[in-house]
GUNUKOL-907462 format. One line per 5 residues: number of its first residue (from 1); for each residue x, y, z of C-alpha. Coordinates in steps of 0.2 Angstrom, whole numbers. Example, Ala and Ser with C-alpha at 12.3 -4.5 7.8 and 13.67 -1.06 7.14 Angstrom:
BEGIN
1) 62,-22,39 | 68,-5,36
***
This chain:
BEGIN
1) 103,-91,-75 | 117,-99,-66 | 112,-113,-54 | 120,-113,-36 | 117,-119,-18
6) 111,-112,-4 | 116,-118,15 | 103,-115,28 | 104,-119,47 | 86,-121,52
11) 79,-129,69 | 66,-146,69 | 49,-146,78 | 61,-153,92 | 72,-138,93
16) 89,-148,85 | 99,-138,69 | 97,-146,54 | 107,-141,39 | 97,-139,23
21) 105,-137,6 | 94,-129,-7 | 95,-125,-24 | 98,-106,-29 | 98,-98,-46
26) 104,-81,-52 | 100,-70,-66 | 108,-57,-74 | 94,-46,-76 | 86,-41,-60
31) 74,-24,-58 | 82,-10,-50 | 66,-2,-48 | 77,17,-51 | 71,29,-63
36) 89,32,-69 | 92,14,-75 | 101,13,-90 | 102,-5,-95 | 83,-6,-96
41) 77,-17,-83 | 60,-24,-80 | 54,-9,-69 | 37,-7,-78 | 29,-16,-60
46) 30,-10,-44 | 37,7,-38 | 51,16,-45 | 63,27,-34 | 64,44,-43
51) 79,51,-50 | 76,69,-39 | 84,63,-24 | 100,69,-19 | 105,50,-14
56) 100,33,-13 | 102,23,6 | 103,6,9 | 100,1,28 | 112,-15,32
61) 100,-32,39 | 103,-22,59 | 96,-6,54 | 81,-14,44 | 81,-26,59
66) 82,-14,73 | 78,4,68 | 64,0,54 | 55,17,63 | 67,28,58
71) 65,21,39 | 44,25,42 | 46,41,41 | 40,49,24 | 52,63,23
76) 66,50,21 | 66,45,3 | 78,34,-9 | 77,19,2 | 84,3,-6
81) 79,-12,5 | 88,-28,2 | 82,-46,0 | 96,-48,12 | 90,-36,25
86) 71,-39,23 | 74,-60,25 | 83,-54,42 | 68,-45,46 | 58,-61,44
91) 67,-73,54 | 73,-63,70 | 57,-52,71 | 44,-62,66 | 28,-61,55
96) 21,-48,64 | 37,-36,60 | 40,-42,41 | 21,-39,36 | 23,-21,41
101) 39,-21,33 | 31,-28,15 | 17,-16,20 | 30,1,19 | 35,-8,2
106) 19,-9,-5 | 15,7,-1 | 15,21,-16 | 16,36,-1 | 33,29,4
111) 48,31,-7 | 57,13,-4 | 59,-1,-17 | 64,-22,-14 | 80,-24,-21
116) 82,-45,-24 | 101,-44,-23 | 103,-61,-18 | 96,-67,-35 | 107,-54,-46
121) 122,-63,-51 | 135,-50,-49 | 129,-43,-32 | 125,-61,-24 | 138,-66,-10
126) 141,-83,-4 | 144,-88,13 | 160,-92,18 | 166,-106,29 | 164,-101,49
131) 160,-83,42 | 146,-74,57 | 129,-72,48 | 129,-53,53 | 145,-51,45
136) 140,-61,29 | 123,-51,29 | 133,-34,30 | 143,-39,15 | 130,-45,4
141) 122,-27,8 | 138,-17,5 | 142,-28,-13 | 122,-24,-17 | 125,-5,-13
146) 141,-6,-24 | 132,-15,-39 | 117,-3,-37 | 128,12,-40 | 139,5,-54
151) 123,-1,-64 | 117,16,-63 | 132,22,-71 | 138,32,-54 | 123,43,-58
156) 117,42,-39 | 129,40,-23 | 122,26,-13 | 124,28,7 | 125,12,15
161) 118,12,36 | 124,1,48 | 127,-1,67 | 143,-12,63 | 158,1,67
166) 170,-12,61 | 159,-12,43 | 161,7,43 | 178,5,45 | 181,-9,32
171) 171,-3,17 | 170,17,20 | 184,19,8 | 184,5,-4 | 171,13,-17
176) 170,31,-22 | 150,36,-23 | 146,22,-12 | 147,29,9 | 146,18,25
181) 140,29,37 | 132,22,55 | 114,29,57 | 115,42,67 | 128,51,57
186) 117,48,44 | 101,58,52 | 114,71,58 | 122,73,39 | 107,72,27
191) 93,75,38 | 99,88,50 | 81,97,51 | 71,79,56 | 75,80,73
196) 60,67,78 | 69,55,70 | 87,58,77 | 77,60,95 | 68,40,90
201) 86,32,84 | 92,39,103 | 78,32,113 | 79,15,102 | 100,13,103
206) 97,17,121 | 84,4,123 | 93,-7,115 | 111,-4,126 | 99,-5,141
211) 92,-22,134 | 98,-37,145 | 103,-28,160 | 90,-36,170 | 93,-50,183
216) 94,-68,178 | 81,-74,192 | 65,-78,183 | 49,-69,187 | 38,-78,173
221) 37,-96,168 | 43,-96,149 | 33,-97,136 | 30,-114,127 | 38,-116,110
226) 26,-115,94 | 25,-132,89 | 20,-134,106 | 7,-123,106 | -1,-129,89
231) -2,-146,94 | -8,-142,111 | -21,-130,102 | -26,-144,89 | -30,-158,102
236) -40,-147,113 | -27,-145,128 | -25,-126,125 | -40,-112,121 | -34,-98,109
241) -39,-82,109 | -38,-63,112 | -33,-58,129 | -47,-45,135 | -41,-34,153
246) -54,-30,164 | -49,-10,163 | -56,-9,182 | -49,-23,189 | -34,-22,178
251) -22,-30,188 | -32,-44,195 | -45,-49,181 | -45,-51,162 | -54,-65,149
256) -49,-74,135 | -63,-76,122 | -60,-91,112 | -62,-90,92 | -65,-104,80
261) -70,-120,82 | -54,-125,91 | -61,-128,107 | -65,-143,111 | -70,-144,130
266) -92,-147,130 | -92,-137,147 | -82,-121,141 | -97,-110,134 | -89,-94,138
271) -74,-84,140 | -58,-90,150 | -55,-79,166 | -36,-77,171 | -35,-70,186
276) -18,-59,192 | -2,-57,184 | 7,-70,185 | -7,-81,177 | -7,-68,164
281) 13,-71,160 | 17,-58,152 | 4,-55,139 | -3,-38,136 | -20,-33,132
286) -25,-38,114 | -12,-52,113 | -19,-67,105 | -12,-81,117 | -14,-99,119
291) -23,-102,138 | -23,-119,148 | -37,-122,159 | -34,-124,178 | -43,-139,189
296) -60,-134,193 | -57,-131,209 | -48,-117,206 | -61,-109,195 | -66,-91,202
301) -80,-82,196 | -79,-61,189 | -82,-48,199 | -100,-39,203 | -93,-24,213
306) -90,-8,207 | -73,-2,207 | -70,14,213 | -51,23,208 | -39,8,210
311) -46,0,224 | -55,-15,224 | -68,-26,234 | -63,-41,237 | -71,-57,244
316) -82,-71,236 | -98,-61,240 | -93,-50,225 | -91,-64,213 | -103,-72,200
321) -105,-91,199 | -88,-99,195 | -82,-98,177 | -69,-108,166 | -53,-100,173
326) -35,-104,165 | -15,-98,163 | -6,-91,147 | 6,-103,142 | 11,-95,126
331) 8,-79,114 | 4,-84,97 | 4,-68,93 | 9,-50,100 | -3,-36,95
336) 9,-21,102 | 5,-3,97 | 9,14,103 | 5,18,120 | 4,35,127
341) 13,36,145 | 16,49,157 | 32,50,166 | 35,52,184 | 39,64,196
346) 57,65,199 | 58,57,215 | 51,40,206 | 65,38,194 | 79,26,197
351) 99,32,193 | 104,21,178 | 119,30,174 | 129,47,174 | 120,49,158
356) 105,41,160 | 89,35,171 | 79,19,172 | 61,25,175 | 43,15,176
361) 33,25,164 | 12,23,166 | 2,20,152 | -13,31,148 | -23,15,145
366) -26,6,164 | -25,-11,155 | -7,-9,150 | 7,-13,163 | 19,0,168
371) 33,2,157 | 53,2,160 | 62,15,147 | 80,22,149 | 81,38,144
376) 92,55,148 | 76,66,147 | 67,61,162 | 69,76,173 | 64,87,156
381) 49,76,153 | 40,76,171 | 20,75,170 | 21,76,152 | 12,62,141
386) 26,53,128 | 22,41,116 | 32,24,118 | 34,6,111 | 37,-10,118
391) 53,-18,112 | 53,-34,124 | 47,-43,140 | 58,-56,145 | 54,-68,159
396) 68,-62,170 | 60,-45,172 | 43,-41,179 | 40,-25,166 | 41,-26,148
401) 56,-14,140 | 52,1,129 | 56,16,121 | 50,33,119 | 44,39,102
406) 41,56,102 | 33,68,115 | 15,74,114 | 15,90,129 | 11,93,145
411) -2,81,154 | -19,91,157 | -18,102,142 | -33,100,130 | -21,98,113
416) -11,83,122 | -26,75,130 | -35,76,112 | -20,69,103 | -18,55,116
421) -34,49,112 | -30,49,96 | -15,38,97 | -23,27,108 | -35,23,97
426) -21,20,84 | -27,34,74 | -15,43,62 | -22,59,52 | -7,67,47
431) -11,84,34 | -14,78,17 | 3,80,7 | 6,89,-8 | 6,74,-20
436) -12,70,-12 | -19,87,-15 | -9,88,-31 | -21,73,-39 | -37,87,-34
441) -47,93,-47 | -43,114,-48 | -58,124,-41 | -56,140,-36 | -65,159,-39
446) -52,161,-51 | -54,144,-60 | -70,136,-55 | -73,119,-58 | -84,114,-73
451) -93,101,-79 | -85,90,-92 | -93,89,-107 | -89,71,-110 | -98,66,-96
456) -114,75,-101 | -113,61,-117 | -112,46,-104 | -121,53,-87 | -140,53,-89
461) -146,71,-85 | -157,76,-72 | -156,95,-71 | -172,100,-80 | -182,83,-79
466) -181,80,-58 | -184,91,-43 | -170,84,-32 | -170,92,-16 | -158,90,2
471) -162,90,20 | -150,91,30 | -145,101,48 | -145,120,47 | -127,125,41
476) -121,110,33 | -107,109,21 | -105,92,14 | -121,87,6 | -118,71,0
481) -137,64,-4 | -151,72,-12 | -168,66,-15 | -183,67,-29 | -198,62,-31
486) -212,63,-46 | -226,56,-52 | -226,44,-69 | -237,43,-82 | -251,28,-76
491) -245,10,-80 | -256,-7,-80 | -257,-9,-63 | -262,11,-62 | -255,26,-54
496) -235,26,-52 | -221,34,-43 | -203,38,-46 | -194,37,-30 | -173,44,-32
501) -159,44,-22 | -143,52,-29 | -127,50,-21 | -111,61,-24 | -100,52,-35
506) -84,52,-27 | -76,38,-35 | -77,48,-52 | -65,61,-41 | -55,48,-32
511) -46,34,-45 | -43,16,-35 | -25,17,-32 | -24,32,-31 | -12,41,-17
516) -29,48,-12 | -38,33,-12 | -23,25,-2 | -26,38,11 | -44,36,10
521) -41,17,12 | -28,19,28 | -41,31,37 | -59,22,32 | -68,34,38
526) -69,52,43 | -66,55,64 | -77,66,74 | -71,72,90 | -82,83,101
531) -74,98,96 | -65,93,78 | -65,80,65 | -52,74,54 | -57,70,37
536) -56,55,25 | -55,68,10 | -47,83,6 | -59,97,8 | -59,101,-10
541) -69,86,-11 | -79,84,3 | -84,103,5 | -85,107,-12 | -84,97,-28
546) -91,81,-19 | -104,91,-11 | -122,92,-19 | -124,111,-15 | -140,119,-22
551) -141,128,-39 | -124,122,-45 | -121,106,-58 | -113,90,-48 | -109,72,-53
556) -122,58,-41 | -122,41,-41 | -142,38,-44 | -155,24,-37 | -172,28,-45
561) -187,15,-43 | -202,14,-54 | -214,11,-39 | -234,6,-37 | -242,22,-30
566) -253,13,-19 | -243,-2,-14 | -225,3,-16 | -222,-13,-27 | -206,-12,-37
571) -208,-12,-57 | -191,-8,-62 | -176,-1,-53 | -162,11,-61 | -145,12,-58
576) -132,23,-65 | -123,38,-65 | -131,54,-67 | -127,73,-68 | -140,85,-56
581) -142,102,-49 | -152,103,-33 | -165,115,-33 | -168,118,-13 | -156,116,1
586) -167,112,15 | -164,109,33 | -175,98,46 | -186,112,55 | -188,121,38
591) -194,105,30 | -203,99,44 | -213,117,44 | -217,115,27 | -225,97,30
596) -234,103,47 | -243,116,35 | -234,133,44 | -228,150,36 | -208,148,32
601) -197,156,21 | -186,145,8 | -173,155,4 | -171,149,-14 | -189,157,-17
606) -187,174,-9 | -181,184,-23 | -196,177,-35 | -211,185,-38 | -227,180,-28
611) -236,171,-42 | -222,161,-45 | -214,160,-27 | -233,152,-22 | -234,139,-36
616) -214,133,-33 | -217,132,-13 | -233,121,-18 | -224,110,-29 | -210,107,-15
621) -221,103,-3 | -231,92,-12 | -214,83,-15 | -210,83,5 | -228,75,7
626) -228,63,-4 | -209,57,0 | -217,57,18 | -232,45,13 | -219,35,4
631) -205,32,19 | -221,28,32 | -223,13,23 | -208,8,19 | -204,9,38
636) -219,0,42 | -214,-15,29 | -200,-17,39 | -209,-16,56 | -217,-30,50
641) -201,-39,48 | -196,-36,65 | -184,-19,62 | -178,-13,80 | -180,3,87
646) -165,7,100 | -159,20,110 | -145,31,105 | -139,48,111 | -144,61,96
651) -137,79,97 | -137,93,86 | -122,105,85 | -123,123,86 | -108,131,77
656) -103,149,78 | -97,162,62 | -82,155,60 | -89,137,60 | -82,131,76
661) -95,120,87 | -100,130,101 | -111,118,108 | -121,100,107 | -141,100,110
666) -150,86,110 | -159,84,94 | -178,86,96 | -186,71,86 | -194,77,69
671) -203,65,56 | -192,73,42 | -177,64,50 | -185,46,48 | -192,51,31
676) -174,54,24 | -167,40,35 | -179,28,28 | -174,33,10 | -158,30,12
681) -159,13,20 | -169,8,6 | -155,13,-6 | -143,4,3 | -154,-12,2
686) -157,-13,-16 | -139,-7,-21 | -131,-23,-9 | -146,-33,-18 | -138,-28,-36
691) -120,-30,-30 | -122,-47,-21 | -132,-53,-37 | -118,-48,-50 | -105,-53,-38
696) -107,-67,-25 | -91,-70,-20 | -83,-52,-20 | -97,-41,-14 | -94,-29,2
701) -111,-30,13 | -115,-27,31 | -123,-39,43 | -128,-37,60 | -128,-54,68
706) -140,-61,81 | -134,-55,99 | -130,-70,113 | -145,-73,122 | -136,-71,139
711) -132,-54,136 | -152,-51,138 | -149,-53,155 | -146,-38,162 | -162,-32,152
716) -174,-45,156 | -171,-44,175 | -173,-27,174 | -189,-24,166 | -195,-39,176
721) -193,-29,191 | -203,-16,186 | -217,-30,178 | -213,-31,160 | -209,-47,150
726) -195,-44,138 | -196,-59,125 | -179,-59,115 | -182,-76,103 | -182,-64,88
731) -181,-46,82 | -198,-44,80 | -201,-52,98 | -190,-40,106 | -196,-27,97
736) -215,-27,101 | -209,-33,119 | -200,-14,119 | -216,-6,112 | -225,-13,126
741) -213,-9,142 | -219,8,142 | -221,17,161 | -234,30,159 | -227,38,174
746) -212,39,169 | -205,40,149 | -187,36,154 | -190,19,161 | -193,13,141
751) -180,23,137 | -168,14,148 | -176,-3,144 | -169,2,126 | -152,8,131
756) -150,-9,139 | -156,-17,123 | -144,-7,113 | -131,-13,124 | -134,-31,124
761) -132,-31,103 | -118,-36,94 | -108,-25,82 | -113,-24,64 | -99,-29,53
766) -94,-27,34 | -88,-42,25 | -85,-51,10 | -98,-62,2 | -87,-76,-2
771) -80,-75,15 | -97,-78,23 | -115,-91,19 | -129,-84,13 | -139,-86,29
776) -127,-74,40 | -132,-61,27 | -146,-55,37 | -146,-38,47 | -155,-41,64
781) -156,-23,68 | -166,-19,51 | -174,-34,48 | -168,-34,28 | -159,-50,21
786) -145,-39,14 | -138,-23,16 | -121,-10,14 | -118,7,15 | -120,16,-1
791) -125,34,4 | -110,40,13 | -94,40,0 | -89,57,8 | -85,50,26
796) -84,30,24 | -72,20,14 | -83,5,13 | -96,17,2 | -83,20,-12
801) -79,2,-13 | -99,0,-16 | -99,13,-28 | -83,5,-38 | -95,-12,-38
806) -109,-4,-41 | -103,5,-57 | -95,-13,-64 | -110,-20,-61 | -118,-10,-71
811) -105,-10,-86 | -107,-30,-85 | -124,-29,-85 | -122,-18,-102 | -108,-31,-108
816) -93,-22,-103 | -80,-28,-92 | -73,-19,-77 | -62,-4,-78 | -50,-11,-66
821) -48,-30,-60 | -61,-31,-44 | -53,-36,-27 | -52,-54,-24 | -63,-62,-12
826) -48,-64,1 | -42,-45,-2 | -60,-36,1 | -61,-47,18 | -45,-40,23
831) -52,-21,18 | -66,-26,27 | -59,-31,44 | -48,-15,41 | -63,-4,40
836) -72,-13,55 | -56,-10,65 | -55,7,60 | -74,9,64 | -74,4,80
841) -59,15,85 | -69,30,79 | -83,25,89 | -70,24,105 | -62,40,101
846) -78,47,102 | -87,42,117 | -69,46,127 | -68,63,119 | -87,69,124
851) -81,61,142 | -66,72,141 | -76,85,139 | -87,83,152 | -73,82,164
856) -68,98,160 | -84,105,160 | -86,101,180 | -67,100,182 | -68,121,187
861) -83,120,197 | -86,116,216 | -98,101,216 | -102,107,235 | -109,126,232
866) -112,126,210 | -130,119,208 | -126,114,190 | -118,100,199 | -131,93,205
871) -144,83,196 | -158,70,194 | -152,52,190 | -161,36,186 | -155,19,192
876) -152,7,179 | -143,-8,186 | -139,-14,202 | -122,-20,208 | -113,-27,224
881) -110,-12,232 | -118,2,222 | -128,5,206 | -126,12,190 | -138,28,186
886) -141,39,170 | -142,57,172 | -154,66,157 | -149,80,159 | -131,79,153
891) -133,60,146 | -121,54,158 | -121,37,165 | -110,32,180 | -106,23,197
896) -113,27,213 | -105,17,227 | -116,13,241 | -102,7,253 | -83,16,253
901) -67,11,256 | -69,12,276 | -84,1,275 | -97,12,278 | -112,13,269
906) -126,25,264 | -140,32,277 | -155,40,272 | -158,55,283 | -177,58,288
911) -178,72,275 | -171,63,261 | -155,67,263 | -139,54,264 | -122,52,276
916) -110,40,278 | -112,28,292 | -108,12,298 | -118,-2,293 | -121,-16,282
921) -126,-18,262 | -140,-30,254 | -143,-34,235 | -157,-39,230 | -164,-43,211
926) -173,-26,208 | -166,-16,224 | -153,-14,236 | -154,-10,254 | -141,-2,266
931) -144,-3,286 | -136,6,299 | -142,12,316 | -154,24,309 | -164,12,300
936) -164,4,283 | -163,14,265 | -171,6,248 | -162,10,232 | -175,2,219
941) -171,0,200 | -179,15,188 | -180,26,205 | -173,44,204 | -160,49,215
946) -151,65,217 | -133,63,214 | -116,77,215 | -105,77,200 | -88,80,205
951) -72,76,193 | -59,63,200 | -42,69,193 | -28,56,189 | -10,61,183
956) -6,47,172 | -24,42,165 | -38,52,159 | -48,61,172 | -66,51,176
961) -84,59,183 | -88,54,199 | -105,52,206 | -111,53,224 | -128,50,230
966) -136,66,239 | -153,62,241 | -165,46,239 | -177,58,232 | -178,66,214
971) -171,81,210 | -179,97,212 | -172,109,199 | -172,128,205 | -188,136,198
976) -178,147,187 | -170,134,180 | -186,125,175 | -195,139,167 | -186,139,151
981) -192,135,132 | -178,123,130 | -178,107,136 | -167,101,152 | -156,91,143
986) -152,103,129 | -147,116,141 | -137,107,152 | -128,99,136 | -127,116,129
991) -120,122,143 | -106,110,145 | -98,109,127 | -101,131,127 | -92,131,143
996) -78,121,141 | -76,126,123 | -75,144,129 | -62,140,143 | -51,130,131
1001) -52,144,118 | -46,154,133 | -31,145,137 | -27,144,120 | -28,162,114
1006) -16,165,132 | -4,153,127 | -2,159,108 | -1,176,115 | 14,171,124
1011) 22,165,111 | 19,180,98 | 8,171,87 | -9,170,81 | -23,160,89
1016) -32,155,73 | -26,142,60 | -22,149,44 | -32,147,27 | -20,135,21
1021) -21,124,37 | -40,126,37 | -41,119,19 | -28,107,17 | -24,101,35
1026) -39,96,45 | -56,102,50 | -57,110,66 | -76,112,66 | -88,95,64
1031) -98,93,50 | -116,95,55 | -122,81,48 | -110,69,50 | -107,71,68
1036) -127,67,68 | -124,52,59 | -107,47,71 | -115,48,89 | -131,40,83
1041) -120,25,77 | -120,21,95 | -137,15,96 | -142,-1,84 | -153,10,72
1046) -144,10,55 | -150,26,51 | -134,32,43 | -140,26,28 | -142,45,26
1051) -125,49,20 | -113,62,31 | -114,78,27 | -133,81,22 | -143,67,19
1056) -153,61,34 | -151,58,49 | -143,42,60 | -131,29,56 | -126,13,51
1061) -131,0,61 | -115,-3,72 | -124,-7,86 | -116,-5,101 | -103,-17,107
1066) -107,-28,124 | -101,-15,137 | -88,-23,148
***
């Protein structure tokens, strides 16, 4: 080891330059992490580059700093990042970009490694006196490339890529086997088929070239230095928080929710309002900012009026009470992501030069400002959706600068809009790679999968001793939970029962740290859209080997309780890995028919002789009845503790012969739904207890914090207007109040009150037990002291973590340690936060996808003549210039305006119809009135009115549903429409999705015919890429997760109805 010195030039807290001399140690042996190494380097820990690539590529500091997006392409393999380049990224691009590079280096799915060239004795280059830093960095990387080539005995050529043309000329011919190329030439020479990378390079290069070409006149106040912000936050002068822009008033209204205990202002108990773009000072939605409060005389209130399109109601009468108002003085952390924009028409583009145009692209997300992009393809990409990334936003520029990444397609096309939804929610779901699929067990008709004899020895075999069955939606494929119940010999305290919940043993097939596991962790969940799903795991697991189908042997993780038959007191609980064979694969309606004593045919019994069939049918029916009795008692116990039952949208999916979704219809509630759900909640609760007791500091649980009391104001005001009192002091008080708030004349009143209660709830979140005090483990919605997710490992990565924790707890109980070291509290908390973020993204994507299909359904209809565009609506919120209504027929919620931009108000005619006339508007707590020359019209809370549904088209943003009041009276549907066996809501939703799917299929088929290709996906695409059709049960669960009732205990793919207590976040 050789000791030397390294001179650093740093800046002090006051901005002065400081020269720092540090000891620097050089070593002869530094790992090279190449499989071609002949010197026996210590490459055991970390990734190792394959020797099968044609060459190794070493980016210099400039390329690593400015073109990292190119290097993130998984197709580009054999990348060697030098320590010099990584430090350049850290010092010039900040923590966020540096962490992105570190993640790239850690991810085994990316073929790249870090070489510590500055600690290697023979590759280290001391900086010469007067040498510019960029030249020294380039020289360091070149010397590292030469050493790397020689170290591997010339077995692999090394290509250094740089944007410095001087370096290309200086170094390109010095050493045989070490090539120096510019990035563009490298991509064209070695990756000509990777056109997307080359296009991205051109876009970034053009953006860098145009940077700084704006004027010098300052448009915004400069941000304060980091050290000033830090000191101000500590002293309480500045407030730290995340900027949330109001999407309905994106140009004028944003809020900062303060975080942590840094706020020392006793008068600040809510968000801080930021008015206007100047006060926002270049902060973008989602950024972590520091805010300075304005003088109290300048405080304003939030807008209470409805906002129609881009127009806004102004005036003090539409504002709430003044609240804390401030201005952004600094950005603590940029949280920029990929944005989808629409290129403007030709007449809106600005000529920049002969070869390029500078344009202002409009983001799909209305909360994001327009983005300035320099491009040579402005004409070609008119009215197209394009992915862009932000580069900078200087104080001299009105708009941020960015560069285009990839073209999604023409705006308005179904596939383009679906991909837009995914990108905007940061959902990245590429096809599973060959390496990931290579980790999967073989299962094919020619080589069917079979149980490993070694597993039979180590697992508890339930195939001959237990009646195991599943209850799922009709047609369910991925069954990941089954049930069993049987009588046990009487004990000292009397009759006993054994209840069993058996969950697919996914972690047997997906080993921790494998490529499949890393991909599942990155996705965190299966994503469900209105017409498709994107699986967390490959189909060979989710639809085959981990699906607990009837009549086949499967591995399971089981929880079995020895219960007192009368009181359900728990005598003993057994946890472990089992081998099961499900005897019956029931669907909900069949199970309910058996419980009701109705004639029903069980497919598994159809071929049996009558006597044997009747005996087995009686045995199955008895098991269902006992299970239902147990579930009722379990629910009653939770009800005593204050468990909530809130309102959510529940749908049933209909599939065609090709397993494609054709309709979504509201599900008719059956007791068997709650039976299965209650068993899953019970299993989740007991597993949570087990892992928390075994690993007090590193167990993954799920809690649901009590909501903030001010969020209940709308619910309480609305209930009071109807004569009800809602007590929100506890979950028990709230549940009892909602049970009493029933209007016998209109059941929708109670339903809407429960919807409002759901909207007031906070999100249920995963957390590591070491990061949270025990008194915060409580689950408010389910009234349980500890809770987790164990029952859906096929579609939730959290459940896979819990399975591994449970396995480790069982091993520890037997005196054996875990096979692999458990994640620390810090690591587990980071994973929990990532899963929480992905779950929020999944829910929002599903919601927006549903809205897309609603718009597609109504877009082709004439609202003036088509009776399907007229529907009954119920008023549930009063606003300053209108009201919010719910349309039961289609499950729609939206705004109805009583005052238009011309100042006219809605006036009621004698026949109940409505017209626009000059007049005034008056808002009260429980009603809103309009006064015109024709008289006064009143619209009351929970009143039924008739509305017309149309679609407001948008070129740059998503289309939106527009509601217009037609009559102040309930809608009278045509008689032919009323007289049908199917419920009204089911008819409407069924019509909606069926027609949209049909239109999309026709359009797709026409497009495919034009291209001369088949319209259907190939078998390989269906099996190995992504599913087109949602899993029925999982769709039910994901939709129901919009409500608080955490029935997701029931496992995806088949176990029960409902989903996790991911209570709806408070609506904006």
